C-alpha positions in Angstrom: 99.4 130.9 127.1 101.5 132.6 124.8 103.4 131.0 122.2 106.7 132.6 122.7 108.1 135.3 125.2 110.3 137.9 123.9 112.3 140.1 126.3 114.2 143.3 126.9 117.1 143.9 129.4 117.1 148.0 130.9 120.6 148.1 132.4 123.7 146.6 131.3 126.6 147.3 134.1 127.1 144.6 136.5 124.4 142.9 137.2 122.5 143.1 133.9 125.7 141.7 131.8 124.9 138.4 133.7 121.6 138.7 133.3 121.7 138.9 129.6 123.7 136.6 129.7 121.1 134.0 131.1 119.3 134.6 129.0 120.6 134.4 125.9 121.3 130.8 127.8 117.5 130.5 128.3 116.9 130.9 124.5 119.7 128.2 123.7 117.0 125.7 126.0 114.4 126.8 125.1 113.5 128.4 121.7 110.3 130.2 122.8 111.9 132.3 124.6 114.3 135.6 122.6 116.6 138.5 124.2 114.8 141.1 121.7 116.7 144.0 123.2 118.6 145.8 125.5 118.7 149.4 126.6 121.6 151.2 128.5 122.1 155.3 128.5 126.2 154.1 128.6 127.2 153.8 125.1 130.4 151.7 126.6 128.0 149.0 128.3 126.0 148.8 124.8 129.5 148.4 123.1 130.2 145.2 125.7 127.0 144.2 125.1 127.9 143.8 121.4 131.5 142.4 121.6 131.8 140.6 124.7 128.2 138.9 125.1 127.3 138.7 121.4 124.0 140.4 121.1 122.9 141.8 117.5 123.7 145.7 116.7 120.2 146.1 115.6 118.9 144.8 119.1 120.9 147.7 121.4 119.9 151.1 122.1 119.9 154.1 124.6 116.2 155.0 124.0 113.7 153.9 126.6 110.7 155.0 125.2 111.6 153.9 121.5 112.0 150.1 123.6 108.4 150.5 125.7 107.5 151.5 122.4 108.9 148.3 120.6 106.2 145.6 119.5 109.1 142.7 119.6 109.5 143.3 123.5 106.5 141.5 125.9 108.6 141.6 129.3 111.0 144.1 130.7 113.3 142.8 132.8 115.3 145.7 134.9 118.6 145.9 136.3 119.1 149.8 136.6 120.1 151.7 139.9 117.7 151.3 142.3 116.3 155.0 142.4 114.8 154.4 139.1 113.6 151.4 139.4 109.3 152.6 140.5 109.9 155.2 137.4 111.4 152.3 135.1 109.0 149.9 136.4 105.9 151.9 136.4 106.5 152.9 132.0 106.9 149.4 131.4 103.9 148.8 133.1 102.0 151.2 131.4 102.8 150.6 128.2 101.8 146.4 128.5 104.9 145.2 129.6 105.8 142.6 131.8 108.3 143.3 134.4 110.6 142.1 136.7 112.3 144.7 138.8 115.6 144.1 140.4 115.6 144.7 144.5 114.4 146.1 146.0 111.3 147.4 143.9 111.7 150.7 145.1 112.6 153.1 147.3 109.4 152.7 148.9 106.6 150.6 150.1 104.0 153.2 148.9 105.5 153.5 144.8 106.3 149.6 145.1 102.3 148.9 146.0 101.6 151.6 143.1 103.2 149.4 140.5 101.1 146.1 142.2 97.9 147.9 141.5 98.7 148.7 138.2 100.3 145.5 137.3 97.1 143.7 138.9 94.1 146.1 137.1 96.2 145.4 133.4 96.4 141.7 134.2 100.5 141.8 133.6 103.0 139.6 135.7 105.1 141.5 138.1 108.3 139.8 140.3 111.3 140.9 141.9 115.0 140.3 141.5 114.7 138.0 144.7 117.3 135.8 143.4 118.0 133.5 147.1 114.2 132.1 146.5 116.0 130.4 143.6 118.4 128.9 145.7 118.8 124.9 146.0 120.2 125.2 149.4 117.5 127.9 150.7 114.8 125.5 148.7 116.1 122.2 151.1 115.7 124.1 154.3 112.3 125.7 153.7 111.2 122.0 153.0 113.0 121.0 156.1 111.0 123.6 158.1 107.9 122.6 156.5 108.1 119.1 157.8 109.5 120.4 161.5 112.8 118.7 160.8 114.3 121.5 163.3 111.7 121.0 165.9 110.6 124.1 167.7 112.2 127.0 166.0 114.3 128.9 167.9 115.8 131.8 166.2 117.7 132.4 162.9 121.2 134.3 162.0 122.1 135.4 158.5 125.4 137.0 158.0 125.0 139.2 154.7 128.7 140.5 155.1 131.7 141.4 152.0 134.6 144.7 152.2 134.1 146.6 149.0 133.7 150.3 148.4 129.8 151.4 149.3 127.9 152.2 146.3 126.9 155.9 145.9 123.8 157.4 147.5 123.0 153.5 149.0 122.8 152.8 151.9 123.2 149.2 153.2 119.2 148.4 154.4 118.0 149.2 151.3 120.7 147.5 149.4 121.6 144.3 150.9 119.2 144.0 153.5 116.4 143.0 151.0 118.1 139.4 150.6 117.9 138.6 154.5 114.1 140.0 154.8 112.6 137.9 152.0 114.9 134.7 152.8 113.0 135.1 156.2 109.6 135.4 154.5 110.9 132.6 152.1 111.8 130.2 154.5 108.5 130.9 157.0 106.2 132.2 155.1 105.3 135.4 157.2 106.7 138.6 157.8 108.5 139.9 160.8 105.8 141.7 163.2 108.7 144.3 165.3 112.0 145.1 164.3 114.7 146.8 165.7 118.1 148.3 164.2 121.3 150.0 164.9 123.4 150.7 161.9 126.0 153.3 160.9 128.4 154.8 158.4 132.1 154.6 158.9 133.9 155.8 155.5 131.4 158.8 154.7 129.1 161.1 157.1 125.9 159.7 155.9 124.4 156.6 154.7 124.8 153.4 156.5 127.7 151.0 155.6 127.1 148.9 158.4 123.5 147.1 160.4 122.6 144.9 163.1 118.7 143.9 162.6 116.6 142.2 164.6 113.3 141.2 163.4 110.6 139.6 165.7 108.0 136.6 164.5 106.1 136.2 167.2 106.3 135.7 170.9 109.8 133.8 171.0 111.0 133.4 167.1 113.5 136.2 165.9 116.1 136.8 163.9 119.2 139.1 163.9 121.1 139.7 160.8 124.5 141.1 160.8 125.3 143.5 157.3 128.4 145.3 156.5 130.6 146.3 153.3 133.7 146.5 155.9 134.4 143.2 156.4 136.9 141.0 154.3 135.9 138.1 152.9 132.3 137.9 150.9 130.0 135.7 153.6 126.1 135.1 152.8 125.4 132.6 155.5 122.4 131.6 157.6 122.1 129.5 160.5 118.8 127.9 161.6 118.7 127.1 165.4 115.9 124.3 166.7 114.9 121.9 169.5 115.6 119.4 167.8 118.8 120.3 165.6 120.1 123.1 163.9 121.8 124.1 160.8 124.3 126.2 159.1 124.1 127.1 155.3 126.9 128.7 153.2 124.2 130.5 150.7 126.9 131.0 147.7 128.3 127.1 147.8 125.0 125.8 148.8 126.1 124.0 151.5 123.9 122.5 154.7 125.7 121.7 158.1 123.4 120.0 160.3 124.1 119.1 164.0 121.8 116.7 165.3 121.3 117.9 169.0 120.5 114.6 170.4 123.5 112.5 169.0 125.4 115.2 168.5 126.9 114.3 165.3 127.2 116.6 162.1 126.7 115.7 158.9 126.2 117.2 155.5 122.9 117.6 153.4 123.1 116.8 149.5 122.2 119.5 147.6 122.1 119.8 144.0 123.7 123.4 143.0 121.8 125.6 140.9 121.8 128.4 138.6 119.7 131.0 140.4 119.8 133.4 137.7 118.8 131.2 135.3 116.4 129.5 137.6 114.9 132.6 138.3 114.1 134.3 134.4 113.1 130.6 133.4 110.3 131.3 136.3 109.6 134.3 135.1 108.9 133.5 131.5 107.4 130.7 132.4 104.8 132.7 134.4 104.0 134.9 131.6 103.4 131.9 129.1 101.1 130.2 131.8 99.4 133.0 133.4 101.0 131.8 137.2 102.5 134.1 139.0 102.3 132.1 142.5 106.1 131.9 143.5 107.4 135.6 143.6 104.6 137.9 143.0 105.5 141.9 143.1 103.4 141.9 146.3 106.9 140.0 148.3 108.7 142.8 146.7 106.3 145.1 148.1 105.9 143.9 151.6 110.1 143.6 151.9 110.1 147.7 151.4 107.5 147.9 153.9 109.5 145.8 155.9 113.1 147.9 155.1 111.4 151.2 155.7 110.2 150.2 159.4 113.6 149.1 159.9 114.9 152.3 158.9 112.8 153.8 160.8 114.3 152.4 163.9 117.8 153.1 163.1 116.6 156.8 162.6 114.5 156.6 166.0 116.2 154.7 168.4 113.5 152.5 169.0 111.6 149.2 168.1 109.1 149.7 165.2 105.7 147.9 164.5 106.2 146.5 161.4 104.1 148.4 158.7 104.1 146.5 155.5 102.5 149.5 153.5 99.5 147.6 152.2 
C-alpha cells in the first residue's frame, strides 16, 4: 500500500476547475493525498487556478512532458477535450502514472482497449469519469434492483437534456451519451445486446445535437434514452418501470419517488446527497493506495465506448445494430 498519493490534473477549463477544487478539498480531509501539479495550455486557465483556487505558482505549468517526467506525480487526472484523451492517457500510462480519464475514455473502442491493455501490463490503476456511479440516489436504486424491489423490470427511460450551445467538434452521442450508457450498466450489471438510434443536427450541418436511443438488454428488458442540447431546463432523470413498483429519479437533486402499483401510493425515499466528484476522486486515490480497482475499472470505460460506437453506427446506417464492445 502506498503511504501517500501525489496527483496532477491536466486541463483546467470548466470541468478541470471543479476537479482541482475537489482535490484541494480532499487534501484537507486526507493529508496523504496531495495536489502536486496542474497543467494547461491556456495561460488564463493557469492564472485562474493560481488566483481563484489558490494553487501555488510553482505547481502550475503548460509543459505536459515536464509534468509526466516529474517524480512528485503518482497519478494523473485528465480533464482535456475528448479527442486528446487517448494520446494524453497513453503518455501518462507509459510514464508509469495511474490515470483517471474523463469520459469518454477515447474516441474509439480500439484506442480505449489499448489503454486498458497498457494499464494492465504496467500494473497501473486506470479509471474513467463515470461520475454517476458515485451518485447516492443511483446507488440506492441499484441496491433496490438487486433486491428485486420493483419486481420484474419492464423498461427504463432516461432523459438527459438541456439548452446550451453545441460544443465545437462534438456530437451529443459521444459527449452526453456515456452517462446514460454507464448508468444502465451500473444498475443492471450488463450491457445492451442491440441498439438503435435516430439523431439529428439542427443548428449546424453535421454532428448530432439530439438523439433518441433504444437499448435492448434481453428478450423484454429495454431502455430508452433522450439526449438533447435544444430543450430548455437541465434534466437528468431516470425512470424505472417494474411489475410491482416504479421509480422516478432526479439524478441532479438525488431524489427518488416510488409508485407502488398495488396500492397506488406514491412516496419518497430518503437519500443523503453526496458530493459525487469528491467521492469519485476519493475512490480513485483509495484504489491506488489499496491496489484495488473494482468499482470503476478502465474496462468499463472501454466497453462503454464500444456501445457508443454501435449507437453511432445505427444512426449512420439507419438500422438496429448488434452491440460490439470492441474487446
